[in-house]
BAFI-3210 file (N, C-alpha, C; in Angstrom, 3 decimals, decimal comma, padded with zeros to 6 digits):
// residues 130
n [1|2|3|4|5|6|7|8|9|10|11|12|13|14|15|16|17|18|19|20|21|22|23|24|25|26|27|28|29|30|31|32|33|34|35|36|37|38|39|40|41|42|43|44|45|46|47|48|49|50|51|52|53|54|55|56|57|58|59|60|61|62|63|64|65|66|67|68|69|70|71|72|73|74|75|76|77|78|79|80|81|82|83|84|85|86|87|88|89|90|91|92|93|94|95|96|97|98|99|100|101|102|103|104|105|106|107|108|109|110|111|112|113|114|115|116|117|118|119|120|121|122|123|124|125|126|127|128|129|130]
n.u [023,588|024,229|023,409|024,444|024,535|024,617|025,403|024,865|026,545|025,805|023,913|024,642|027,040|029,910|030,438|032,994|032,891|034,501|036,030|033,976|032,742|034,851|035,149|032,681|032,933|035,088|033,864|032,019|033,518|034,223|036,665|037,259|035,523|032,612|031,583|028,568|026,924|024,241|022,284|019,535|017,875|016,439|017,548|020,160|023,348|025,871|029,424|032,607|035,682|038,464|040,058|042,136|042,607|040,557|039,555|038,828|036,299|034,853|035,188|033,776|031,138|030,736|030,887|028,688|026,648|026,647|025,795|023,375|021,419|020,184|017,873|015,553|013,474|011,728|009,211|008,540|006,901|007,942|010,318|012,948|014,068|016,558|018,235|017,254|017,870|020,692|021,359|020,432|022,207|024,606|024,005|022,696|024,040|026,936|029,539|032,219|035,296|036,388|039,298|041,518|040,246|039,951|038,571|038,966|040,470|041,682|044,830|044,251|041,563|038,318|035,238|032,185|029,328|027,122|025,541|022,667|020,528|020,504|021,007|020,965|020,204|021,395|020,873|022,772|022,803|024,677|026,168|028,110|029,358|030,573]
n.v [-008,732|-006,170|-003,055|-001,400|001,870|003,291|005,956|006,710|008,440|008,996|008,316|005,800|003,864|002,553|001,967|001,837|-000,174|-001,493|-000,693|000,014|-002,465|-003,940|-002,512|-003,060|-005,818|-005,900|-004,649|-006,625|-008,522|-011,114|-013,392|-015,483|-016,737|-016,226|-013,532|-012,414|-010,679|-008,675|-006,901|-004,740|-004,167|-003,884|-002,680|-002,316|-003,769|-006,144|-006,414|-007,932|-006,816|-005,299|-002,815|-001,064|000,480|002,905|003,145|000,669|000,203|002,115|001,070|-001,342|-000,406|001,010|-001,079|-002,602|-000,796|-000,961|-003,570|-003,707|-001,358|001,840|002,952|001,107|-001,366|-001,902|-003,274|-002,600|-000,276|001,672|002,566|001,852|-000,578|-001,419|-001,041|-002,974|-005,304|-005,179|-005,286|-007,849|-009,348|-008,950|-009,639|-009,916|-010,643|-011,586|-013,575|-013,453|-014,634|-014,498|-013,977|-013,961|-011,730|-010,081|-009,256|-011,488|-010,844|-010,714|-009,299|-007,079|-006,750|-005,405|-004,600|-003,766|-001,645|-001,735|000,619|001,150|002,790|005,394|008,730|007,444|006,414|003,478|000,242|-002,187|-005,322|-006,950|-009,748|-011,466|-014,600|-017,263]
n.w [058,914|056,568|055,057|052,260|051,014|047,937|046,020|042,729|040,183|037,538|034,494|033,286|034,738|036,516|039,757|042,043|044,771|046,480|048,785|050,569|050,895|052,046|054,444|055,683|055,999|057,783|059,992|060,618|061,871|061,272|060,471|058,731|056,022|054,009|052,008|051,121|048,549|047,409|045,151|045,384|043,133|039,823|037,662|038,083|038,883|039,973|039,719|039,307|038,495|036,726|038,684|038,534|036,248|035,152|032,568|031,699|032,766|031,318|028,748|029,016|029,477|027,070|025,193|025,993|025,349|022,601|022,189|023,575|022,879|024,068|022,919|021,199|019,695|021,990|024,191|026,794|028,709|030,397|029,410|029,956|029,206|028,191|030,392|032,175|030,750|030,584|033,324|033,886|032,360|033,751|036,481|039,845|042,152|044,091|045,523|047,788|048,944|052,328|054,032|056,680|057,662|055,491|052,285|049,614|046,769|043,376|042,221|040,521|040,823|041,614|043,311|041,892|041,679|039,154|037,378|035,481|034,996|036,102|037,441|040,792|044,197|045,298|046,794|048,431|049,727|052,215|053,561|055,856|056,454|058,487]
ca.u [023,471|024,429|022,930|025,256|023,824|025,578|024,884|025,479|026,639|025,356|022,925|025,282|028,377|030,307|030,962|033,845|032,418|035,411|036,371|032,782|032,560|035,892|034,807|031,575|033,492|035,864|032,894|031,351|034,401|034,441|037,972|037,281|034,166|032,129|030,823|027,534|026,441|023,038|021,757|018,074|017,309|016,353|018,279|021,537|023,925|027,193|030,475|033,995|036,519|039,665|039,861|043,360|042,493|039,135|039,110|038,210|034,865|034,315|035,140|032,670|029,876|030,630|030,586|027,298|025,774|026,557|025,052|022,031|021,241|019,133|016,668|015,355|012,046|011,332|007,798|008,391|006,375|008,708|011,384|014,290|014,321|018,001|018,795|016,866|018,620|022,103|021,437|020,274|023,453|025,615|023,546|022,460|024,721|028,297|030,095|033,664|035,925|037,017|040,429|042,279|039,460|039,991|037,980|040,024|040,342|042,926|045,623|043,641|040,115|037,506|033,804|031,497|027,905|026,908|024,303|022,200|019,335|020,658|021,609|020,081|020,842|021,150|021,106|023,420|022,828|025,952|026,149|029,337|029,136|031,793]
ca.v [-008,210|-004,728|-002,474|-000,309|002,832|003,728|006,997|006,616|009,812|009,234|007,405|004,497|003,952|001,469|002,589|000,936|-000,278|-002,405|-000,187|-000,097|-003,881|-004,323|-001,884|-003,820|-007,110|-005,634|-004,394|-007,882|-009,233|-012,503|-013,405|-016,508|-017,050|-015,773|-012,291|-012,458|-009,363|-008,722|-005,571|-004,789|-003,393|-004,607|-001,948|-002,198|-005,094|-006,211|-006,963|-007,956|-006,601|-004,511|-001,505|-000,267|001,399|003,224|003,046|-000,648|000,402|002,834|000,120|-002,272|000,301|001,301|-002,333|-002,929|000,114|-001,484|-004,829|-003,405|000,089|002,409|003,051|-000,011|-001,687|-002,579|-003,156|-002,101|001,101|002,606|003,125|001,506|-001,997|-001,659|-001,146|-004,287|-006,332|-005,105|-005,777|-009,298|-009,917|-008,890|-010,377|-009,125|-011,127|-012,127|-014,031|-013,260|-015,301|-013,661|-014,675|-013,042|-010,507|-009,296|-009,877|-012,063|-010,469|-010,726|-008,074|-005,978|-006,837|-004,604|-004,907|-002,607|-001,536|-001,303|001,411|001,220|003,638|006,381|008,547|007,019|005,809|002,033|-000,507|-003,474|-006,093|-007,629|-010,650|-012,230|-015,808|-018,076]
ca.w [057,557|056,451|053,811|051,740|050,169|046,929|045,135|041,411|039,692|036,167|033,916|033,235|035,325|037,397|040,966|042,820|046,160|047,168|050,124|051,410|051,207|053,006|055,720|056,272|056,408|059,006|061,061|060,968|062,791|060,848|059,809|057,691|055,606|052,706|051,976|050,083|048,133|046,588|044,878|045,478|042,026|038,553|036,625|038,565|039,028|040,598|038,866|039,780|037,321|036,990|039,309|038,431|035,117|034,980|031,182|031,521|033,023|030,160|027,638|029,284|029,243|025,635|024,496|026,318|024,601|021,234|022,218|024,081|022,761|024,911|022,086|020,296|019,580|023,222|024,548|028,170|028,622|031,232|028,595|030,425|028,948|028,048|031,744|032,706|030,030|031,014|034,707|033,829|031,841|034,813|037,655|041,043|043,355|044,062|046,790|047,825|050,085|053,357|054,641|057,511|057,840|054,255|051,110|048,792|045,366|042,622|042,260|039,791|040,934|042,511|043,281|041,336|041,438|037,778|037,259|034,105|034,906|037,160|038,764|041,881|045,360|045,226|048,026|048,288|050,967|052,424|054,717|056,008|057,247|058,678]
c.u [023,618|023,891|023,838|024,369|024,849|024,894|025,620|025,440|026,065|024,422|023,454|026,715|028,654|031,031|031,741|033,382|033,318|035,715|035,180|032,539|033,592|035,594|033,698|032,042|034,280|034,937|032,214|032,196|034,629|035,725|038,074|035,841|033,875|031,352|029,857|027,046|025,235|022,502|020,225|017,372|017,328|017,048|019,695|022,041|025,260|028,178|031,787|034,849|037,700|039,329|041,112|043,245|041,016|038,647|038,500|036,703|034,198|034,179|033,981|031,335|029,675|030,288|029,144|026,317|025,616|025,672|023,588|021,835|020,080|017,810|016,628|013,859|011,576|009,851|007,572|008,051|007,193|009,903|012,798|014,610|015,804|018,658|018,469|017,682|020,080|022,271|021,306|021,536|024,540|025,233|023,507|023,222|026,134|028,641|031,606|034,204|036,527|038,092|041,259|041,567|039,401|039,246|039,106|039,724|041,700|043,574|044,909|042,126|039,515|036,060|033,076|029,988|027,771|025,537|023,921|020,994|019,366|020,522|020,558|020,912|020,425|021,480|021,712|023,404|024,131|025,826|027,426|029,039|030,427|031,507]
c.v [-006,695|-004,278|-001,310|000,583|003,454|004,741|006,898|007,993|010,068|008,134|005,972|004,647|002,696|002,097|001,547|000,958|-001,186|-001,951|-000,280|-001,544|-004,322|-003,750|-002,662|-005,194|-006,941|-005,414|-005,677|-008,725|-010,693|-012,543|-014,430|-016,823|-016,563|-014,477|-012,383|-011,042|-009,535|-007,316|-005,671|-004,036|-004,204|-003,882|-001,596|-003,616|-005,002|-006,838|-006,978|-007,856|-005,720|-003,161|-000,626|000,807|001,689|003,163|001,678|-000,531|001,109|001,900|-000,869|-001,606|000,626|000,046|-002,757|-002,065|-000,339|-002,726|-004,599|-001,890|000,592|002,494|001,868|-000,302|-002,492|-002,345|-002,526|-000,609|002,117|003,210|002,786|000,016|-002,311|-001,831|-002,499|-005,409|-006,348|-005,639|-007,299|-009,980|-009,964|-009,764|-009,506|-009,597|-011,610|-012,620|-013,923|-013,945|-014,255|-014,508|-013,669|-011,705|-009,615|-010,025|-010,306|-011,784|-010,579|-009,347|-006,884|-005,913|-005,860|-005,029|-003,633|-002,760|-000,984|-000,648|001,506|002,138|004,737|007,796|008,225|006,674|004,349|001,378|-001,862|-004,150|-006,883|-008,493|-011,451|-013,400|-016,604|-019,532]
c.w [057,603|055,095|053,441|050,880|049,224|046,026|043,804|040,751|038,308|035,702|033,846|033,728|036,127|038,579|041,759|044,281|046,998|048,596|051,071|051,826|052,241|054,382|056,432|056,746|057,699|060,194|061,526|061,909|062,446|060,034|058,677|057,313|054,201|052,898|050,802|049,817|047,226|046,407|044,750|044,344|040,742|037,410|037,093|038,814|039,765|039,623|039,637|038,528|037,716|037,624|039,238|037,349|034,860|033,533|030,879|031,730|031,847|028,972|027,807|028,973|027,771|024,827|024,761|025,533|023,151|021,173|022,605|024,024|023,610|024,151|021,125|020,280|020,794|023,500|025,921|028,161|029,401|030,487|029,035|030,251|028,833|029,418|032,370|032,056|030,492|032,429|034,739|033,313|032,906|036,000|038,899|042,276|043,050|045,459|046,696|049,077|051,016|054,017|055,428|057,708|056,610|053,149|050,185|047,322|044,694|042,638|041,645|039,958|041,941|042,363|042,864|041,394|040,024|037,685|035,793|033,922|035,969|036,654|039,827|043,107|045,366|046,561|047,703|049,656|051,016|053,674|054,720|056,928|057,356|058,401]
res [m|k|k|l|h|v|r|t|p|s|h|e|c|m|v|d|i|t|a|q|v|q|s|a|v|s|e|a|g|i|t|e|g|i|c|h|l|f|v|l|h|t|t|a|a|l|a|i|n|e|n|a|d|p|t|v|r|t|d|i|l|n|a|l|a|k|v|v|p|w|q|d|d|y|d|h|a|e|g|n|s|a|a|h|i|k|a|s|l|f|g|q|d|h|s|v|i|v|e|g|g|k|i|l|l|g|t|w|q|g|i|f|l|a|e|f|d|g|p|r|t|r|q|v|l|l|k|v|v|s]
***
């Protein structure tokens, strides 16, 4: 198992971690299998989506802000309920097929850490099994 440390640059963002995941898969030396990813936080999540056009990430975050506004009538005293809700909508884990030592993604796909309460340093656990 490997732990990735991802520094998020802003309050809400989606950080492309595809290269870090591929590097960890290569280091594992497993050519055929599954790469399991899990983020160790309740206000961050993982997503697989388009990585060719960064405006897609902006559109996703803007749409989420409309659905789950930062300020609302939440009870959570810490003041970050919106971040918890958004992270729950996305989810904390993903599995990706490994073939020929490479993570198998579609042409336009990338793996993202979705930050909803940053900036912070987030941890993503990664395990590759054959």
